[in-house]
Residue, then its C-alpha position, 0 to 999 in steps of 0.5 A: m168947304a164944310l169940315n167934318i169933325l170927329v168929337v171922341d169923349d166918354s162924357t156926353a155932356i163934354r161931346k154936347i158942350l163941344i158941338r154946341v161950341l163948334r156950331q157957334t164958331a165962325l167955321a163952316i161945318g159940315e158933318i160932327f160925328e160922336a164917339r164914345d172913346g178910340l175904339e168908336a173913333l176909329d170905326i167913324v174914321r174908316n167910314h167917313p172922310l174928316n177934316l179933325v178929330l178933337s179927343d179925350i185923353n182918359m178914356p175906356n177901351l182905347d184912350g185918346l193917345g192910343l187914338l191917337a197912335e193909330l191915326k199917326g200909325n196909318e199913312q192913310w189918316r197921318s195928316l188927319p190933325v188930332v187936338m187932345i182936350t184933357t183934364e190932364g194937369g200933369e205933363e206927362k201925357v201932353g208931351q206924350a201927345i205931342r210926340l204921338g203928333s197932336a196938333a194942339y192940346i186944350r185943358k177942360p175946363f175950356t171956352a168957347e174962344q179956346i175952341q176956336e182959336k185952336i181950331g182956326s190956327i190948325l185949319 
């Protein structure tokens, strides 16, 4: 089964890096969708079947924690795994993401191996 993945980050460069890393993994990748913030991400989630969301925490409009809360608060999307990718050094936001239901988190800068390992353990 090919995996449909949503990459959410306000940085175009980070989105492109994540997409390149995902395509280099041994995972069967279907479609990869991109969103610049949580609001765009919700539009994609409503209109496309997804298997995984990779989301930054700090973004304009609707941040990653807000997106995570929306997804986990909706019965239809509650089981969709969300991996938070963040520059946050403090444990407060990471802890909040875990309490909200994040499947995992990865700190920036990340390596291709870290991405593959985290995704592989979730899926």
